N, C-alpha and C positions, 0 to 999 in steps of 0.2 A: 478483485480487486488486486493490481496483485489486488485484491482481496485473497492471497494473504496478503497480501496486502494487496491494496488498491494503487495502481497506477499514482501517480504523482506527478505533476507537471515540473517541470527544472526548478531546479535550485532553489531561488526565494518564494516562486510562486507556491511550490508545492509546501513554503514553508508557513508559508501564511494563509492556510486552508486552517479550516475551526481544530481546535484543540479537543485533546479528550484527556479526562479525568476517572479516576476509579471511584466508585461507590464504596469501597472497604475504608475503613478509619483508622488505618494504619500500614502496618506493615510495607513499609520503603523496602525496597530492593536495595543491595548493595551497594556502595562505590568503590567500583574497582578501577578507577582509574578517570584521567581526562585532563590535569593539569599542564598547559606546555610548558613549564616550569620545569627543569631536567631532561630525562629521556623518554623515550615514546612510551607511552606502558603497557605492559603484554595483550591487556584484553580492553577494549572500550567500555565506555563508563556506561553502566547500568542506575546511577542515579537516578532518584526520583524525587519532584519538589513541585506539591501542587494544591496545597492546602487542604492535606485530607478531612472531611470533616463529617461527621454521622449526620442521618437525615434529620434528626429533631434538635440539631444546633445550626440549622439553615432556616433562614429568615421566612415568614410567610410574605409573597407579595415580591413585587420588584420585577424589573427589566435587563436582559441580559442582551446586549447587540456586541455581534462579533462581523468581520469580514467573511463575504461566502455567498453563495446562490446555487440555483440548480445548474445543473451540468448538462452537457448536451443529450448525454445517458442518464436516467435516472434512477436504475435497475441496480443495484450493485452485484447482482449475480449474473449481469451482462460484461464479455468479452470490451466491450467499449467503455466501460464507465471507470469514473478515476475514484480518487478518495474523497474529493467533492460532493461526488455520490453515493458514498459510504456515509458517510458523515451528516447529511441531510436527510436519509434515509432512517437512520439513527432515531431522530428525534420525532419522526410520526410512523413508527413501523414497530409490531414485534420486535423487544429485546429478551430474545430468548435465555440466549445463554453469553455469558460476558467473561473478563478473565482477568486476575488481581494485575498488580505491576509486574510480578514474580512469573506468571501465565499461569496460577493456578483459576482452575476453573469453577465457577461458580451460577448454578444454576439461580433463575429468577421465579421466587414463588408465583407472584400473580400471573405466572404462564406452566410452571412446571408444577403440580402437586406431590407428585413421586417421579423417579428416574431407578430403572432397575436395568442392569447390564450384567449378561451370564457367557457363559462361552459351553457352549454341547458338541463336544464331536469336531471339536475343533473350529468352529465357526460361532460367531459370536451374535447375540440377540440383544437389542437394544429394546426397552419398553418406556417409552414414554405417558403417563397419564398427566391431561393438560387439565388444566385449572377449569374447574365447572364454570367458571362468570367468565371465563375468557373468550370473546364476540371480536369478529372485526367490525366495523364501524358503519358497514353496511347491514347490518344484523347477522350476517352468518355465522357460524362459530367456529372459533377455532380450534379443531378436531382431527383426528385421524389423516383424514383428507386434505388437510394445509400441509402436514409433514407427508405424505406422496406425491403431494403437486410440487411440490419444493423440490424432493427427488427426483419425479419425471422428466422433471426442465434440465436437470442438470445434469443427469449421469449420462449421455451424450448418444442415446441410442436413438434419440432423431436429432440430426443432422444440421436439421433449420433452427434449429435454437441457437442462439449466438451464447453459449454459456463459455461464463470467463474460467473457471478449472471442473471436469467433472472427474477426476481425480477423488476416489472416495465414494462419493455417491456410485460411480462403475462396479464398483464392489458391493453394492448391497442387492441382493437377491429379489426381497419383497419389502413392502408397506404393505401392513394390513390392520383391517379393527379386531380391536382387541376385547377387552371384558364390556366396553361400549364405545360409542363413538370417540368416547374424551380418551380412550388410549390409541395409541398407534405401537404396533408391535412390527420393529425393522429388523429385521433380518441377513444376514453379510454371506458374502464367501470369505471364511476365512477368520480374521479378528483386523480392525481397524482399531489402533491405539489411539487415533486423532479423531475420533466418529463427531465430539462435540462440537469440533470447528463446520461440520456440514449444517446443520441446524440452531448458527446461533439468532435466525430469523426465518420467519414461514414467510412462503409465497401464499398472498391468500387465492383461493384456486381460479379463480377471476382472472388474476393478473398472471396466470400461468401458462395460458395457451401460447402458442407459436405467436400469434399476431401481438400479441400485449407485451406479452417477456421481450418480443426484437422492437418493439416501438412505444406502447402505451405512454414510456414514461420518458421520452424524447422531450424536454425542453417542458416537461407535464408534472403534476402532482394527480396523486391521487386517495385523498384521503379516504374515502368511500372504505378504498383496500384497507385502507391501514389499521393502527392500533396502538392504544399507548397512551399515558398521559398526556401528552400534546398531541395538537392535529393542526393541521393548518388554520391559517388565520385569511391572508391573503399572500396573493403571489401576481407581482407586477412584473409582467414579461415584456415589459419595453425595459425597465430600467433593471430588472433582478431581483430586486429586493424582495425577501421573503419574511412571514411572520410567523411565527409557532404560536398557541392559546392554548389555553389549557383543555382538553377534551369532555364535555359533559358524559359519555359514553364511558370515560376509563373507570375501572372495579374497582383498582389497587386504591394505593399511596398516591394521593395528587401530587402535580406537580407544583415546586416552591413558588416557580416565577407565573408571573401574570403574564408575561411575554418573552419569546428569545426569539431576537428579531436577525436577521442576515442582511447584513448589505453589503453591493455588490462593487467591490473596490477590484480597482489592479494594487498590487504587491506595494507599489510606494503610496500612492493615495492611503491604502489602510494605513501605513506607523504615520501618515499627518493626522489621518483622523484620529489614531490614537491619541496623537499628541496634542490636539485641538478638544477633547474627550467626546468625541462624536462615537467611539467606539471603547469596546472595556476589554481589547487585547489588543493585541499585536505580536507576532512571531519574527525573528529574522536568522538569517545565517552571515551575515557582514558583518564586520569591526562597523562600518559605517554607521547599519541599521541598531547596530546595539546601541551606539552614542546616541541616536536620535533617541531613542527610546529611553533611554537610561535619564533619571530624573527631573520626570515628567511628574509634577506635583499630584501629589494621591496615588500612586504606581509602585509597582513595586517589581524586579526582575528574579522571577523564574526560569531555571537552569538544570538540567539533568543531562544523563544520556539520550540516544535517540535510538528509534527504532524504526528509522528511514536508511535509508540508502543507496546512494546515486548511482549511473554507472554509465559508461558509454557502451552505448546500442551502434554496431555495423550491418548495415541491410546487405543481408548475402546475395538478395536477389537485382542488385545494382549491377548492370554493364560492367564497370568495373573490378566491382570486388568480389565476383562470382568465382574466381578463383582462391582456394583456401592461401593457396602460398601468398597471395596479395595481403589479403585479409590479418598472415601471420605480422608478415615483416612490417604492418601498421602498429599493431597493436606492442609489438617488439618494439617501435619508436615511442611510445605513450610511459613518460616518467610518472609515474601515479605520485611520488612523494613531491615533486612539483605543485603538481597539481591541488594536491591537501595542501601545500604552504600558501597558494594563493587563497585556497577556501579560510584557512583558519587563523592567517592573518593578522593579528590586533582582537581574536578573540580568546587568548591564553591560555587552549586547550591545543592537545594532541594526541592521538590515537593509533593503533597500528592499521597500516593498510587491510581494506576487507580482505579475505580469502575466500569470499561461498557469496552465492546469492540464498543460501537457503537458511544460514543460520547466522550470528553474531557473535564475536569471540566471547560474550563473557555467557554463554551458553552450551551448557554439558552437550558433546558431540560433535561441536566444531571441529573442523578443520580447513588449515589455509589450502584449498586447492589450488586456488588460484597461482599463487605462488609455484607449486609444483608444476604447473602445465604453460603459465605467461611471465617470460622472462623482460627485463627492461633490459634490450641488446639492440640497439640502434648499428653496430657493426655489421650483426649477423642479418639485420633487416636489408643492408645495402644487398649484402652478398644475395641472400633470399630473392630479392628483386632483380639481381641481375641473371639469375640461373632461369627464372621465369622468363624473359626476354625483354625485361623491361629498360631501355638503354638510356643515359642522360642525357636530356636536350640541352640548347643552349642556355635556358636559363638554371638547369638546374631540375629542371621536373621532366620526369621521366615518360619515354614515351614506346608505343609497341604497336607495329600495324599502322601508323597515320594514328594513332587516338594517348591524348595524354592522360597521362597519373593523375589526375584532377578527382578530388570528391567533397559532396556537395555536404556541407555542416548547417543542420537547419537551427536556430538560432532564435528563441521565443521573447519578446520582449525587448526590454533595452536597459537591465539591469546591468550595472557596471561590473558588477561583479562575474555576472553569466559572460560579457563582452570579454571580459579577462582571462574568464577560462575558455575560453573559443581561441582568442588571439594565442597564448599557449598553448591550444594543441596544434594550430599551424605553423606557429612558431616550431614545434619538436618535428613533425612531419616532412617539415620542407627540405630539411639535411638530410633524408634518405630518398628524396627525389618525390615525394608525392606532394602535391600542392590541394590546399584546401579554399575554397571557395564558401564562405559565410554566407547563408541566404537568410535575413531576417523573418521572422513567419510573428503576427499576433500572437499573444496568449490564449486568444479564443478559439484560434485555429488547432487547438492542443488533441484534443479527440479527433479531429479528422487525419491531422497528420499521421496517427498512431493507427488508424483504421485505415487507412489508403497506402502506410508502410512509405507515405513521402521525405523521405531525407536517404543518404547515405552514412553519415552521421548522428545522432542526437543521444544528447546527456537527458537520460529522465529518471527519475525517484521513484522508491516504491515506499510505501508505510506496512510494516508489519503489523496483523489485524489480532496474529494470534501467536503465540509459542512456537508451532509445530511446523517447522521450516522443512521437513522431506515430505510430507502433501504436497507441497509445491512446485516441486523436479518439473513433473508434466507442464504445469501449465508455464512453468518457463522455458522449457525446454521440448517439447512435445509437438511432432513434426502437424499438426493439426488443430493444433492449440492458436486460438484468435488471442490469446496473450502473448505468443512466442514472437517478439518484433524482429526479430533476426532475418527468420526465414530457413534456419537450420535446423537440423536433425535427421535423424534416419529412422527408417521402420525399425531395423535389429535393436537401439537404442530404447525406441517405444514401447517394446515389450519387454527390456529389461525395465525400464520404471514403471510398467502396469506389473512387473512379479516382485520390484520392490515393495510395491506398496500394501501388497500382499504377505506383507513379514510381519507377526504378529507382536514380534517385540521389540520395544520402542528402539533402545542400544542398537540391534542389529539392522533393522527399516533404515535407522538415519547412519549408518559406518554405510550399507550399502548405497545409500543416495549419493554419500560424500566419493564414492568409488566410481558412479554412475557422470556425478557431475564435472569430475575431471576429463573424464571422455568427450563430455560434450564443449566444456570448455576447448579443446584440439580442437573444434573446428571455430575456433578465433572469428569470433562475432559478436562478443559478449565481456565486456570487463569492469568489472565491480572498483570504484573511484575512492568513496568516501561517506562517512556516516553525519559525522558531525556534532556538534551537542545541540538541545534543543532547550531553546532561549526566548523565554516568552514575558513582554512587559503585560502586567497585569493590574486591574483596579485593587487595590486592597481590598479585602473585606470578603472578595471572591472566591467561593469555596470548590474544589475539588475538579481545577481546573489548570493546566499546567504540563510537565515533562511527568510521563505516567510510563514511558516504556509500552507492558502490556495492556495497561488497565484502560479500561472504558468504564466510563460513568455509568447509571441510570440516568434518564435527561429528570429524572425526579429530583435527582441529589444532588444536582448543579442550582448553585443559587447563590445569597449574600449571607454571608455568617452572622448570626446573631451577635 
């Protein structure tokens, strides 16, 4: 993902994906800024707005319809999975551990009867006692074997698994049977303060073979390998429409909804469907989108902070971008303040420029690593390119050995805000002698573009699914991480990342992760740009849906308020 985040598509496509909410009945995160009126706030907004309601205050019955569909890769542990896969998976597979909006760990009693964490001789042991009733829909028990299968598929020992993030799992030395089959004993090398993020869901052992892990969920659902209050009712492979219904094999609190429906819509079509009453919510990241979803009869706007971050990725394997000096000059030519102005125009919102891929400015341990490494300095960029042998051509675009310094910016879809952003990059790079060739691609090609690294420059977003940013250092920057879209990294930095993951003190591990990130950023292939607000148009009465920061609802708590 990043599940740290799952990779989300660019800009409005990412924002059009499924909203999540928290099953908690309260505990709003503090509002720490966000208004565009006055000066830029010191930290980004952590405000939540999702109509939190307890389970007993949700009506029985009803339908909840949103934009969405199965992604190309439906297994969220797979490196090719996007945010769509994570959200869809959540509705028909085990939701073992979730988080509150502020990032507090929540153990789901329908799966976990007991959790014990101990440290002996400097090594951590986690004992998970699983609910005696817990079973997959195919009848196999959810027991220690599911915990072991999840670990083995994701620990990196078998390179045939296309795993998204092996860090954390690789520090587990064994998963064994405890007092009985319903108890899993997880032994770590050292102490992992973020261990809960490793087992938020559990793979069915049948889904954890190499072949099934990599390919079984490609444009397919496997409800028989799932579990939970809902299961797949229908999936139309032609339209992409998807329906979840109550699961008759569920042993816990039943889902409040009769049906939960995903309708496969492009982002602009989703807004129109909301205005016409065809879907129950729509999201937007633009002033025009906000104008369209505001004032629709029977709806309200829910608005809060964002667990998204959007960044510019530079393909270091591209012929003209292999030279770090060219990449440095390129990033020094990007005025992030101007990009943010384009994004937030008309939204009455401002935020500090993001300084890290790991943490948000409202989180403890955050440091502005970007500003300490990458400066907006177009004059320096010109000098760097000159010294690297790139000379200005007749039209101002630089050349070297017969090659023009032109980069390909891949633009998905036809959203006006996306186009404006692409044009802004072109306008910034041209004065320093870098040409930008904007290439359009279909939104449906997103996963393929990432897996093939078919771009020179690409703007993409990630959503944090938990608050443990340091855990995702290797996922972003590791040399053999399939989620490292830039292709940068070094074996020495890999060693530093692995060593950092073994630091038991959370504050010290985070501080070390910040230091390593600064070294990684000095390879000049990745530039965080903005987060933005979370803005939702929602049917009145819809509970536990909206801006939640790190909060995730249990599916059975989503529904219509009494």
